[in-house]
C-alpha positions as CSV (number, residue, x, y, z in Angstrom):
1,M,38.3,119.4,49.5
2,R,38.3,121.5,46.3
3,K,35.0,122.3,44.7
4,N,35.5,120.2,41.6
5,A,36.9,117.3,43.8
6,V,33.6,117.4,45.8
7,A,31.6,117.4,42.6
8,N,33.7,114.6,41.2
9,R,33.2,112.5,44.2
10,E,29.4,113.1,44.2
11,R,29.2,112.0,40.5
12,I,31.3,108.9,41.1
13,L,29.1,107.9,44.0
14,A,25.8,108.4,42.0
15,A,27.5,106.5,39.1
16,A,28.5,103.7,41.5
17,E,25.0,103.3,42.9
18,A,23.7,103.1,39.3
19,V,26.3,100.7,38.1
20,F,26.5,98.4,41.0
21,G,22.7,98.7,41.3
22,E,22.1,97.5,37.8
23,H,25.0,95.1,37.4
24,G,25.8,93.9,41.0
25,A,29.3,92.4,41.3
26,A,29.7,92.4,37.6
27,G,29.8,96.3,37.6
28,S,33.3,97.6,37.2
29,T,35.1,100.8,38.5
30,E,35.8,101.4,34.7
31,D,32.0,101.5,34.2
32,V,31.6,103.8,37.2
33,A,34.4,106.2,35.8
34,R,32.7,106.2,32.4
35,R,29.3,106.9,33.9
36,A,30.7,109.6,36.1
37,E,32.6,111.1,33.1
38,V,35.9,111.0,35.1
39,G,39.2,109.0,34.5
40,I,39.7,105.8,36.4
41,A,42.6,107.5,38.3
42,T,40.1,109.9,39.6
43,V,37.9,107.0,40.9
44,F,40.8,105.4,42.6
45,R,42.1,108.6,44.1
46,H,38.7,109.0,45.9
47,F,38.2,105.3,46.6
48,P,41.4,103.1,46.7
49,T,39.3,99.9,46.3
50,K,36.1,98.6,44.8
51,A,35.0,97.8,48.4
52,D,35.6,101.3,49.6
53,L,33.6,102.6,46.6
54,I,30.6,100.3,47.4
55,E,30.7,101.1,51.0
56,A,30.6,104.9,50.3
57,A,27.9,104.4,47.8
58,L,25.7,102.6,50.5
59,V,26.6,105.4,53.0
60,R,25.5,107.9,50.4
61,H,22.2,105.9,49.7
62,F,21.3,105.8,53.4
63,D,22.2,109.5,53.8
64,L,20.0,110.6,50.9
65,L,17.2,108.3,52.0
66,N,17.4,109.8,55.5
67,E,17.4,113.3,54.1
68,R,14.2,112.5,52.3
69,A,12.7,110.9,55.3
70,C,13.4,114.0,57.4
71,A,12.0,116.2,54.7
72,L,8.8,114.0,54.7
73,A,8.6,114.0,58.5
74,A,8.4,117.7,58.4
75,R,5.1,117.6,56.7
76,A,1.9,118.2,58.7
77,D,0.3,115.0,57.5
78,A,2.3,112.3,59.1
79,G,0.3,109.5,57.6
80,Q,0.8,110.7,54.0
81,A,4.4,111.4,54.8
82,F,4.8,107.8,56.1
83,R,3.2,106.4,53.0
84,D,5.5,108.5,50.7
85,L,8.4,107.3,52.6
86,L,7.6,103.7,52.3
87,R,7.2,104.2,48.5
88,T,10.5,106.0,48.2
89,M,12.2,103.1,50.3
90,V,10.8,100.2,48.1
91,E,11.7,102.1,45.0
92,G,15.3,102.4,45.9
93,G,15.4,99.1,47.8
94,A,16.6,96.9,45.0
95,T,19.6,98.9,44.5
96,K,20.3,99.1,48.2
97,L,20.1,95.2,48.5
98,T,22.4,94.8,45.3
99,L,25.0,97.1,46.9
100,A,24.6,95.4,50.4
101,A,25.0,92.0,48.8
102,Q,28.6,92.9,47.7
103,M,29.8,93.8,51.3
104,P,32.4,91.4,52.5
105,D,31.0,88.6,54.7
106,G,27.6,90.2,54.3
107,Q,28.4,92.5,57.1
108,F,28.0,96.3,57.2
109,P,31.0,98.3,58.2
110,P,30.4,100.8,60.9
111,S,29.8,103.7,58.6
112,V,27.1,101.9,56.7
113,R,25.6,100.6,60.0
114,Q,25.5,104.1,61.3
115,G,23.6,105.4,58.2
116,A,21.1,102.5,58.4
117,D,20.5,103.1,62.1
118,T,20.0,106.8,61.6
119,L,17.5,106.0,58.8
120,R,15.7,103.5,61.0
121,A,15.3,106.0,63.9
122,T,13.8,108.5,61.4
123,V,11.5,105.8,60.1
124,E,10.4,104.9,63.6
125,D,9.7,108.4,64.6
126,L,7.7,109.1,61.5
127,M,5.8,105.9,61.9
128,D,5.0,106.8,65.7
129,R,3.7,110.1,64.5
130,A,1.6,108.5,61.9
131,A,0.3,105.9,64.5
132,R,-0.5,108.8,66.9
133,S,-2.4,110.7,64.3
134,G,-4.5,107.6,63.6
135,A,-3.3,107.0,60.1
136,V,-1.2,103.9,60.7
137,R,-2.0,100.8,62.9
138,R,-0.4,101.0,66.4
139,D,0.1,97.2,66.5
140,V,2.6,97.1,63.7
141,G,6.3,98.0,64.3
142,A,9.4,98.9,62.4
143,D,10.6,95.3,62.4
144,E,7.3,94.3,60.5
145,V,7.5,97.3,58.1
146,Y,11.1,96.7,57.3
147,L,10.4,93.0,56.6
148,L,7.6,94.0,54.2
149,L,10.0,96.6,52.6
150,R,12.8,94.1,52.1
151,G,10.4,91.5,50.6
152,L,9.2,93.9,48.0
153,A,12.7,95.3,47.3
154,Q,14.0,91.6,47.0
155,A,11.3,90.7,44.6
156,C,12.0,93.9,42.5
157,A,15.7,93.0,42.6
158,T,15.3,89.5,41.3
159,T,12.3,89.6,39.0
160,P,11.6,91.9,36.2
161,T,8.6,94.0,37.4
162,T,6.7,96.7,35.8
163,P,6.5,100.1,37.6
164,R,2.7,99.7,37.6
165,T,2.9,96.3,39.4
166,I,5.4,97.7,41.8
167,S,3.2,100.8,42.6
168,R,0.2,98.5,43.2
169,A,2.1,96.2,45.5
170,I,3.2,99.1,47.5
171,D,-0.5,100.3,47.7
172,V,-1.4,96.7,49.1
173,V,1.2,97.1,51.7
174,I,0.1,100.6,52.7
175,A,-3.5,99.5,52.8
176,G,-2.5,96.8,55.3
177,L,-0.8,99.3,57.5
178,N,-3.7,101.8,57.5
179,A,-5.4,102.2,61.0
């Protein structure tokens, strides 16, 4: 793919995440094109349907989150890395839920499932390191953590919440996970 085509694709995906994250199903491909500063034909050249665009935006969301998780996992302080990852996941969770809600039949296609599974494996590895270092409770698993993250993300997606309140709620969850 040409360099400018790659740049256009990335701008389109970032715009799609923002537009559909803010407006849900009411967001349009025209809004995405405007925000990405490309023509609508460019959007459809990369993504023939709105569903294709949403799927690619979700894959990108998981890929970027996994990159962030891997970077955090490389830190020496596994406990702080895990806490930083939780904060990052909650802060982007409302957008992910809004995008995911637009998937046909509520099912993730294989590309999205793979991204989600890769991220979960990274989270589990970091959580295990944090538990072994004594920073995180050993009796809490990824299922419980994901449920807590989903709950906070869902609350943020459906109820106007100040950044300060979100940050404090994340602090409460983190305190509950501390060893």
